[in-house]
GULO-512874 format. One record per residue (C-alpha): residue number from 1; residue in one letter; x, y, z. Coordinates in Angstrom, 3 decimals, always signed. Example, Ala and Ser with C-alpha at 12.3 -4.5 7.8 and 13.67 -1.06 7.14 Angstrom:
BEGIN
<node><k>1</k><r>A</r><X>+12.300</X><Y>-4.500</Y><Z>+7.800</Z></node>
<node><k>2</k><r>S</r><X>+13.670</X><Y>-1.060</Y><Z>+7.140</Z></node>
# end
This chain:
BEGIN
<node><k>1</k><r>P</r><X>-24.399</X><Y>+41.830</Y><Z>+45.191</Z></node>
<node><k>2</k><r>D</r><X>-21.837</X><Y>+42.894</Y><Z>+47.786</Z></node>
<node><k>3</k><r>G</r><X>-22.212</X><Y>+46.650</Y><Z>+47.427</Z></node>
<node><k>4</k><r>T</r><X>-19.190</X><Y>+47.178</Y><Z>+45.204</Z></node>
<node><k>5</k><r>V</r><X>-19.544</X><Y>+50.220</Y><Z>+42.944</Z></node>
<node><k>6</k><r>L</r><X>-18.983</X><Y>+49.027</Y><Z>+39.377</Z></node>
<node><k>7</k><r>A</r><X>-19.556</X><Y>+52.291</Y><Z>+37.513</Z></node>
<node><k>8</k><r>R</r><X>-20.974</X><Y>+55.749</Y><Z>+38.032</Z></node>
<node><k>9</k><r>T</r><X>-21.488</X><Y>+58.844</Y><Z>+35.918</Z></node>
<node><k>10</k><r>D</r><X>-21.103</X><Y>+61.572</Y><Z>+38.540</Z></node>
<node><k>11</k><r>D</r><X>-17.620</X><Y>+60.613</Y><Z>+39.782</Z></node>
<node><k>12</k><r>P</r><X>-15.851</X><Y>+57.964</Y><Z>+37.644</Z></node>
<node><k>13</k><r>A</r><X>-12.727</X><Y>+58.184</Y><Z>+39.814</Z></node>
<node><k>14</k><r>A</r><X>-14.710</X><Y>+56.967</Y><Z>+42.816</Z></node>
<node><k>15</k><r>A</r><X>-15.842</X><Y>+53.865</Y><Z>+40.943</Z></node>
<node><k>16</k><r>A</r><X>-12.296</X><Y>+53.114</Y><Z>+39.852</Z></node>
<node><k>17</k><r>A</r><X>-11.155</X><Y>+53.347</Y><Z>+43.458</Z></node>
<node><k>18</k><r>G</r><X>-14.082</X><Y>+51.226</Y><Z>+44.656</Z></node>
<node><k>19</k><r>R</r><X>-15.190</X><Y>+54.021</Y><Z>+47.003</Z></node>
<node><k>20</k><r>R</r><X>-18.832</X><Y>+54.170</Y><Z>+48.024</Z></node>
<node><k>21</k><r>D</r><X>-20.304</X><Y>+57.368</Y><Z>+49.372</Z></node>
<node><k>22</k><r>E</r><X>-22.535</X><Y>+57.486</Y><Z>+52.427</Z></node>
<node><k>23</k><r>W</r><X>-25.583</X><Y>+58.514</Y><Z>+50.383</Z></node>
<node><k>24</k><r>L</r><X>-25.391</X><Y>+55.281</Y><Z>+48.414</Z></node>
<node><k>25</k><r>D</r><X>-25.760</X><Y>+53.299</Y><Z>+51.643</Z></node>
<node><k>26</k><r>V</r><X>-28.898</X><Y>+55.301</Y><Z>+52.468</Z></node>
<node><k>27</k><r>V</r><X>-30.705</X><Y>+54.545</Y><Z>+49.185</Z></node>
<node><k>28</k><r>L</r><X>-29.501</X><Y>+50.927</Y><Z>+49.053</Z></node>
<node><k>29</k><r>A</r><X>-30.981</X><Y>+50.355</Y><Z>+52.509</Z></node>
<node><k>30</k><r>A</r><X>-34.479</X><Y>+50.948</Y><Z>+51.086</Z></node>
<node><k>31</k><r>P</r><X>-34.667</X><Y>+49.883</Y><Z>+47.403</Z></node>
<node><k>32</k><r>G</r><X>-37.636</X><Y>+51.310</Y><Z>+45.545</Z></node>
<node><k>33</k><r>E</r><X>-38.150</X><Y>+54.161</Y><Z>+48.012</Z></node>
<node><k>34</k><r>A</r><X>-37.186</X><Y>+57.793</Y><Z>+47.543</Z></node>
<node><k>35</k><r>S</r><X>-34.663</X><Y>+59.166</Y><Z>+50.018</Z></node>
<node><k>36</k><r>I</r><X>-33.406</X><Y>+62.701</Y><Z>+50.540</Z></node>
<node><k>37</k><r>V</r><X>-29.613</X><Y>+62.466</Y><Z>+50.535</Z></node>
<node><k>38</k><r>D</r><X>-26.656</X><Y>+64.829</Y><Z>+50.532</Z></node>
<node><k>39</k><r>I</r><X>-24.568</X><Y>+64.630</Y><Z>+47.345</Z></node>
<node><k>40</k><r>G</r><X>-21.715</X><Y>+67.077</Y><Z>+47.035</Z></node>
<node><k>41</k><r>S</r><X>-23.217</X><Y>+69.282</Y><Z>+49.770</Z></node>
<node><k>42</k><r>R</r><X>-26.488</X><Y>+69.536</Y><Z>+47.840</Z></node>
<node><k>43</k><r>P</r><X>-29.739</X><Y>+67.807</Y><Z>+48.832</Z></node>
<node><k>44</k><r>S</r><X>-30.934</X><Y>+65.327</Y><Z>+46.223</Z></node>
<node><k>45</k><r>V</r><X>-33.621</X><Y>+62.695</Y><Z>+45.740</Z></node>
<node><k>46</k><r>G</r><X>-32.077</X><Y>+59.242</Y><Z>+45.412</Z></node>
<node><k>47</k><r>V</r><X>-33.576</X><Y>+55.850</Y><Z>+44.617</Z></node>
<node><k>48</k><r>A</r><X>-32.162</X><Y>+52.363</Y><Z>+44.104</Z></node>
<node><k>49</k><r>V</r><X>-33.782</X><Y>+49.805</Y><Z>+41.786</Z></node>
<node><k>50</k><r>A</r><X>-32.928</X><Y>+46.119</Y><Z>+41.989</Z></node>
<node><k>51</k><r>L</r><X>-31.672</X><Y>+44.500</Y><Z>+38.771</Z></node>
<node><k>52</k><r>E</r><X>-33.014</X><Y>+40.971</Y><Z>+38.857</Z></node>
<node><k>53</k><r>A</r><X>-34.021</X><Y>+38.041</Y><Z>+36.729</Z></node>
<node><k>54</k><r>A</r><X>-35.875</X><Y>+34.895</Y><Z>+37.752</Z></node>
<node><k>55</k><r>G</r><X>-35.887</X><Y>+36.054</Y><Z>+41.347</Z></node>
<node><k>56</k><r>T</r><X>-32.122</X><Y>+36.576</Y><Z>+41.520</Z></node>
<node><k>57</k><r>V</r><X>-30.810</X><Y>+40.074</Y><Z>+42.278</Z></node>
<node><k>58</k><r>F</r><X>-27.626</X><Y>+40.798</Y><Z>+40.342</Z></node>
<node><k>59</k><r>G</r><X>-27.116</X><Y>+44.339</Y><Z>+41.554</Z></node>
<node><k>60</k><r>Y</r><X>-28.746</X><Y>+47.740</Y><Z>+41.889</Z></node>
<node><k>61</k><r>L</r><X>-29.137</X><Y>+50.743</Y><Z>+39.643</Z></node>
<node><k>62</k><r>V</r><X>-28.972</X><Y>+53.938</Y><Z>+41.668</Z></node>
<node><k>63</k><r>A</r><X>-30.074</X><Y>+57.317</Y><Z>+40.341</Z></node>
<node><k>64</k><r>A</r><X>-30.314</X><Y>+60.723</Y><Z>+41.967</Z></node>
<node><k>65</k><r>Q</r><X>-31.782</X><Y>+64.077</Y><Z>+41.024</Z></node>
<node><k>66</k><r>P</r><X>-31.049</X><Y>+67.378</Y><Z>+42.806</Z></node>
<node><k>67</k><r>V</r><X>-33.868</X><Y>+68.869</Y><Z>+44.855</Z></node>
<node><k>68</k><r>D</r><X>-34.249</X><Y>+72.003</Y><Z>+42.750</Z></node>
<node><k>69</k><r>E</r><X>-36.633</X><Y>+74.026</Y><Z>+40.589</Z></node>
<node><k>70</k><r>R</r><X>-37.750</X><Y>+70.886</Y><Z>+38.780</Z></node>
<node><k>71</k><r>F</r><X>-38.824</X><Y>+69.291</Y><Z>+42.055</Z></node>
<node><k>72</k><r>A</r><X>-40.592</X><Y>+72.493</Y><Z>+43.166</Z></node>
<node><k>73</k><r>Q</r><X>-42.476</X><Y>+72.619</Y><Z>+39.850</Z></node>
<node><k>74</k><r>A</r><X>-43.535</X><Y>+68.963</Y><Z>+40.236</Z></node>
<node><k>75</k><r>V</r><X>-44.886</X><Y>+69.640</Y><Z>+43.728</Z></node>
<node><k>76</k><r>G</r><X>-46.621</X><Y>+72.811</Y><Z>+42.550</Z></node>
<node><k>77</k><r>E</r><X>-48.323</X><Y>+70.997</Y><Z>+39.674</Z></node>
<node><k>78</k><r>A</r><X>-49.480</X><Y>+68.209</Y><Z>+41.988</Z></node>
<node><k>79</k><r>T</r><X>-50.800</X><Y>+70.471</Y><Z>+44.758</Z></node>
<node><k>80</k><r>Q</r><X>-51.866</X><Y>+73.489</Y><Z>+42.648</Z></node>
<node><k>81</k><r>D</r><X>-50.282</X><Y>+75.681</Y><Z>+45.336</Z></node>
<node><k>82</k><r>G</r><X>-47.278</X><Y>+77.957</Y><Z>+45.550</Z></node>
<node><k>83</k><r>V</r><X>-44.154</X><Y>+76.083</Y><Z>+46.647</Z></node>
<node><k>84</k><r>V</r><X>-40.870</X><Y>+77.054</Y><Z>+48.269</Z></node>
<node><k>85</k><r>V</r><X>-38.293</X><Y>+74.303</Y><Z>+48.893</Z></node>
<node><k>86</k><r>L</r><X>-35.772</X><Y>+75.241</Y><Z>+51.582</Z></node>
<node><k>87</k><r>S</r><X>-32.608</X><Y>+73.807</Y><Z>+53.099</Z></node>
<node><k>88</k><r>D</r><X>-30.628</X><Y>+74.960</Y><Z>+56.118</Z></node>
<node><k>89</k><r>T</r><X>-28.824</X><Y>+77.534</Y><Z>+54.030</Z></node>
<node><k>90</k><r>A</r><X>-30.618</X><Y>+78.179</Y><Z>+50.752</Z></node>
<node><k>91</k><r>V</r><X>-33.720</X><Y>+78.217</Y><Z>+48.583</Z></node>
<node><k>92</k><r>L</r><X>-33.522</X><Y>+74.996</Y><Z>+46.564</Z></node>
<node><k>93</k><r>G</r><X>-36.486</X><Y>+75.731</Y><Z>+44.332</Z></node>
<node><k>94</k><r>T</r><X>-39.657</X><Y>+77.788</Y><Z>+44.176</Z></node>
<node><k>95</k><r>T</r><X>-42.707</X><Y>+78.391</Y><Z>+42.033</Z></node>
<node><k>96</k><r>L</r><X>-43.105</X><Y>+81.953</Y><Z>+43.305</Z></node>
<node><k>97</k><r>R</r><X>-42.202</X><Y>+84.743</Y><Z>+40.938</Z></node>
<node><k>98</k><r>S</r><X>-38.743</X><Y>+86.260</Y><Z>+41.108</Z></node>
<node><k>99</k><r>G</r><X>-38.322</X><Y>+88.552</Y><Z>+44.097</Z></node>
<node><k>100</k><r>Q</r><X>-41.456</X><Y>+87.284</Y><Z>+45.867</Z></node>
<node><k>101</k><r>N</r><X>-39.881</X><Y>+84.587</Y><Z>+48.013</Z></node>
<node><k>102</k><r>P</r><X>-39.880</X><Y>+85.854</Y><Z>+51.626</Z></node>
<node><k>103</k><r>W</r><X>-37.547</X><Y>+83.180</Y><Z>+53.087</Z></node>
<node><k>104</k><r>R</r><X>-33.969</X><Y>+82.169</Y><Z>+52.276</Z></node>
<node><k>105</k><r>S</r><X>-33.608</X><Y>+79.163</Y><Z>+54.578</Z></node>
<node><k>106</k><r>I</r><X>-35.536</X><Y>+76.900</Y><Z>+56.946</Z></node>
<node><k>107</k><r>A</r><X>-34.267</X><Y>+78.934</Y><Z>+59.898</Z></node>
<node><k>108</k><r>E</r><X>-35.545</X><Y>+82.165</Y><Z>+58.346</Z></node>
<node><k>109</k><r>W</r><X>-38.925</X><Y>+80.597</Y><Z>+57.627</Z></node>
<node><k>110</k><r>R</r><X>-39.267</X><Y>+79.373</Y><Z>+61.218</Z></node>
<node><k>111</k><r>A</r><X>-38.011</X><Y>+82.653</Y><Z>+62.654</Z></node>
<node><k>112</k><r>S</r><X>-40.914</X><Y>+84.364</Y><Z>+60.865</Z></node>
<node><k>113</k><r>G</r><X>-43.352</X><Y>+82.099</Y><Z>+62.717</Z></node>
<node><k>114</k><r>G</r><X>-43.595</X><Y>+79.276</Y><Z>+60.213</Z></node>
<node><k>115</k><r>S</r><X>-43.954</X><Y>+75.679</Y><Z>+61.369</Z></node>
<node><k>116</k><r>A</r><X>-45.404</X><Y>+72.293</Y><Z>+60.470</Z></node>
<node><k>117</k><r>E</r><X>-47.983</X><Y>+72.546</Y><Z>+63.251</Z></node>
<node><k>118</k><r>A</r><X>-50.344</X><Y>+75.092</Y><Z>+61.718</Z></node>
<node><k>119</k><r>A</r><X>-50.753</X><Y>+77.420</Y><Z>+58.759</Z></node>
<node><k>120</k><r>T</r><X>-49.050</X><Y>+80.787</Y><Z>+59.145</Z></node>
<node><k>121</k><r>E</r><X>-50.345</X><Y>+84.030</Y><Z>+57.671</Z></node>
<node><k>122</k><r>V</r><X>-47.684</X><Y>+85.668</Y><Z>+55.500</Z></node>
<node><k>123</k><r>R</r><X>-47.466</X><Y>+88.788</Y><Z>+53.409</Z></node>
<node><k>124</k><r>I</r><X>-46.056</X><Y>+88.382</Y><Z>+49.901</Z></node>
<node><k>125</k><r>G</r><X>-46.018</X><Y>+91.561</Y><Z>+47.895</Z></node>
<node><k>126</k><r>T</r><X>-49.344</X><Y>+93.284</Y><Z>+48.496</Z></node>
<node><k>127</k><r>L</r><X>-51.291</X><Y>+90.081</Y><Z>+49.150</Z></node>
<node><k>128</k><r>T</r><X>-51.867</X><Y>+87.894</Y><Z>+52.201</Z></node>
<node><k>129</k><r>Y</r><X>-51.266</X><Y>+84.153</Y><Z>+51.964</Z></node>
<node><k>130</k><r>F</r><X>-51.282</X><Y>+81.173</Y><Z>+54.283</Z></node>
<node><k>131</k><r>A</r><X>-48.251</X><Y>+78.902</Y><Z>+54.423</Z></node>
<node><k>132</k><r>G</r><X>-47.503</X><Y>+75.536</Y><Z>+56.005</Z></node>
<node><k>133</k><r>E</r><X>-44.352</X><Y>+73.449</Y><Z>+56.273</Z></node>
<node><k>134</k><r>V</r><X>-43.785</X><Y>+69.827</Y><Z>+55.328</Z></node>
<node><k>135</k><r>L</r><X>-40.422</X><Y>+68.545</Y><Z>+56.556</Z></node>
<node><k>136</k><r>L</r><X>-39.060</X><Y>+65.964</Y><Z>+54.092</Z></node>
<node><k>137</k><r>A</r><X>-35.796</X><Y>+65.178</Y><Z>+55.871</Z></node>
<node><k>138</k><r>K</r><X>-33.798</X><Y>+66.246</Y><Z>+58.912</Z></node>
<node><k>139</k><r>T</r><X>-30.381</X><Y>+65.231</Y><Z>+57.567</Z></node>
<node><k>140</k><r>P</r><X>-29.899</X><Y>+66.903</Y><Z>+55.188</Z></node>
<node><k>141</k><r>A</r><X>-32.623</X><Y>+69.285</Y><Z>+56.286</Z></node>
<node><k>142</k><r>V</r><X>-35.171</X><Y>+69.865</Y><Z>+53.510</Z></node>
<node><k>143</k><r>A</r><X>-38.581</X><Y>+71.439</Y><Z>+54.000</Z></node>
<node><k>144</k><r>V</r><X>-41.327</X><Y>+72.265</Y><Z>+51.533</Z></node>
<node><k>145</k><r>V</r><X>-43.404</X><Y>+75.349</Y><Z>+52.326</Z></node>
<node><k>146</k><r>I</r><X>-46.857</X><Y>+75.233</Y><Z>+50.729</Z></node>
<node><k>147</k><r>V</r><X>-48.300</X><Y>+78.697</Y><Z>+50.031</Z></node>
<node><k>148</k><r>R</r><X>-52.041</X><Y>+79.160</Y><Z>+49.546</Z></node>
<node><k>149</k><r>A</r><X>-54.163</X><Y>+82.187</Y><Z>+48.793</Z></node>
<node><k>150</k><r>R</r><X>-56.911</X><Y>+81.074</Y><Z>+51.198</Z></node>
<node><k>151</k><r>D</r><X>-56.953</X><Y>+79.782</Y><Z>+54.762</Z></node>
<node><k>152</k><r>E</r><X>-57.891</X><Y>+76.258</Y><Z>+53.730</Z></node>
<node><k>153</k><r>A</r><X>-57.292</X><Y>+73.293</Y><Z>+55.949</Z></node>
<node><k>154</k><r>F</r><X>-53.911</X><Y>+71.730</Y><Z>+55.286</Z></node>
<node><k>155</k><r>A</r><X>-53.739</X><Y>+67.952</Y><Z>+55.138</Z></node>
<node><k>156</k><r>P</r><X>-52.251</X><Y>+66.249</Y><Z>+58.220</Z></node>
<node><k>157</k><r>H</r><X>-48.456</X><Y>+66.546</Y><Z>+58.186</Z></node>
<node><k>158</k><r>Q</r><X>-47.716</X><Y>+62.827</Y><Z>+57.834</Z></node>
<node><k>159</k><r>R</r><X>-50.147</X><Y>+62.434</Y><Z>+54.949</Z></node>
<node><k>160</k><r>M</r><X>-48.701</X><Y>+65.465</Y><Z>+53.165</Z></node>
<node><k>161</k><r>Q</r><X>-45.173</X><Y>+64.205</Y><Z>+53.822</Z></node>
<node><k>162</k><r>R</r><X>-45.988</X><Y>+60.848</Y><Z>+52.233</Z></node>
<node><k>163</k><r>R</r><X>-47.548</X><Y>+62.604</Y><Z>+49.264</Z></node>
<node><k>164</k><r>L</r><X>-44.482</X><Y>+64.782</Y><Z>+48.677</Z></node>
<node><k>165</k><r>M</r><X>-42.132</X><Y>+61.821</Y><Z>+49.054</Z></node>
<node><k>166</k><r>L</r><X>-44.211</X><Y>+60.032</Y><Z>+46.405</Z></node>
<node><k>167</k><r>I</r><X>-43.637</X><Y>+63.023</Y><Z>+44.125</Z></node>
<node><k>168</k><r>A</r><X>-39.926</X><Y>+62.804</Y><Z>+44.967</Z></node>
<node><k>169</k><r>L</r><X>-39.983</X><Y>+59.119</Y><Z>+44.015</Z></node>
<node><k>170</k><r>I</r><X>-41.618</X><Y>+59.953</Y><Z>+40.677</Z></node>
<node><k>171</k><r>V</r><X>-38.963</X><Y>+62.607</Y><Z>+39.975</Z></node>
<node><k>172</k><r>A</r><X>-36.194</X><Y>+60.120</Y><Z>+40.777</Z></node>
<node><k>173</k><r>A</r><X>-37.937</X><Y>+57.359</Y><Z>+38.798</Z></node>
<node><k>174</k><r>V</r><X>-37.886</X><Y>+59.546</Y><Z>+35.681</Z></node>
<node><k>175</k><r>T</r><X>-34.100</X><Y>+59.706</Y><Z>+36.046</Z></node>
<node><k>176</k><r>V</r><X>-33.895</X><Y>+55.933</Y><Z>+36.508</Z></node>
<node><k>177</k><r>S</r><X>-36.089</X><Y>+55.374</Y><Z>+33.448</Z></node>
<node><k>178</k><r>G</r><X>-33.818</X><Y>+57.599</Y><Z>+31.398</Z></node>
<node><k>179</k><r>V</r><X>-30.782</X><Y>+55.586</Y><Z>+32.443</Z></node>
<node><k>180</k><r>L</r><X>-32.487</X><Y>+52.294</Y><Z>+31.643</Z></node>
<node><k>181</k><r>L</r><X>-33.765</X><Y>+53.499</Y><Z>+28.270</Z></node>
<node><k>182</k><r>T</r><X>-30.523</X><Y>+55.111</Y><Z>+27.092</Z></node>
<node><k>183</k><r>P</r><X>-28.867</X><Y>+51.858</Y><Z>+25.838</Z></node>
<node><k>184</k><r>L</r><X>-32.066</X><Y>+50.998</Y><Z>+23.938</Z></node>
<node><k>185</k><r>V</r><X>-32.225</X><Y>+54.446</Y><Z>+22.367</Z></node>
<node><k>186</k><r>V</r><X>-28.555</X><Y>+54.264</Y><Z>+21.369</Z></node>
<node><k>187</k><r>R</r><X>-29.073</X><Y>+50.862</Y><Z>+19.749</Z></node>
<node><k>188</k><r>R</r><X>-32.128</X><Y>+52.079</Y><Z>+17.840</Z></node>
<node><k>189</k><r>V</r><X>-30.413</X><Y>+55.209</Y><Z>+16.610</Z></node>
<node><k>190</k><r>G</r><X>-27.507</X><Y>+53.043</Y><Z>+15.433</Z></node>
<node><k>191</k><r>A</r><X>-29.935</X><Y>+50.797</Y><Z>+13.562</Z></node>
<node><k>192</k><r>W</r><X>-31.627</X><Y>+53.825</Y><Z>+12.012</Z></node>
<node><k>193</k><r>R</r><X>-28.271</X><Y>+55.104</Y><Z>+10.742</Z></node>
<node><k>194</k><r>R</r><X>-27.370</X><Y>+51.715</Y><Z>+9.298</Z></node>
<node><k>195</k><r>N</r><X>-30.764</X><Y>+51.070</Y><Z>+7.685</Z></node>
<node><k>196</k><r>G</r><X>-31.513</X><Y>+54.623</Y><Z>+6.541</Z></node>
<node><k>197</k><r>P</r><X>-34.234</X><Y>+57.098</Y><Z>+7.518</Z></node>
<node><k>198</k><r>G</r><X>-36.890</X><Y>+55.162</Y><Z>+5.674</Z></node>
<node><k>199</k><r>Q</r><X>-36.534</X><Y>+52.124</Y><Z>+7.926</Z></node>
<node><k>200</k><r>R</r><X>-38.504</X><Y>+51.613</Y><Z>+11.105</Z></node>
<node><k>201</k><r>L</r><X>-36.647</X><Y>+51.630</Y><Z>+14.409</Z></node>
# end
């Protein structure tokens, strides 16, 4: 494989022109690992999977998923904590109820005293919480703020960062699996239509 883009679903014109975006180089540099990349000015989780047979790599399948509410929900389910995912300029996703999010960007979170060094006491509504930051990427800047009801010890930053990047990889892997399974599903649906509803797929 020489890195030529053969086809893509997000921007077919780019594939026709043979253009490869910078974010593709980032994920192709580390196949099988989740990377936070900037796609269309929006942070996303990207992953590249090698397509190989008998030890020969024929190319790579690359998939990406925006860092959004779905990612925040995945982190929240894994940690059982409140989650706010922030970029330089926006809230990318949150598990907090509407109107409860006290920060609108990483800068605003840090200006309020938040950091990755120690838990920060914050007031949300009428209750007091403790929040800590896990920086996932510097470029594009993406940070996950974990919000807890009690002043429990937060895991060391690097360990928490690895854990969240594993969650990011799982989110991206679901997208990859969907892409890989789509041709199979299409073939089976076609067979079902030809053979009739009473036939097994």
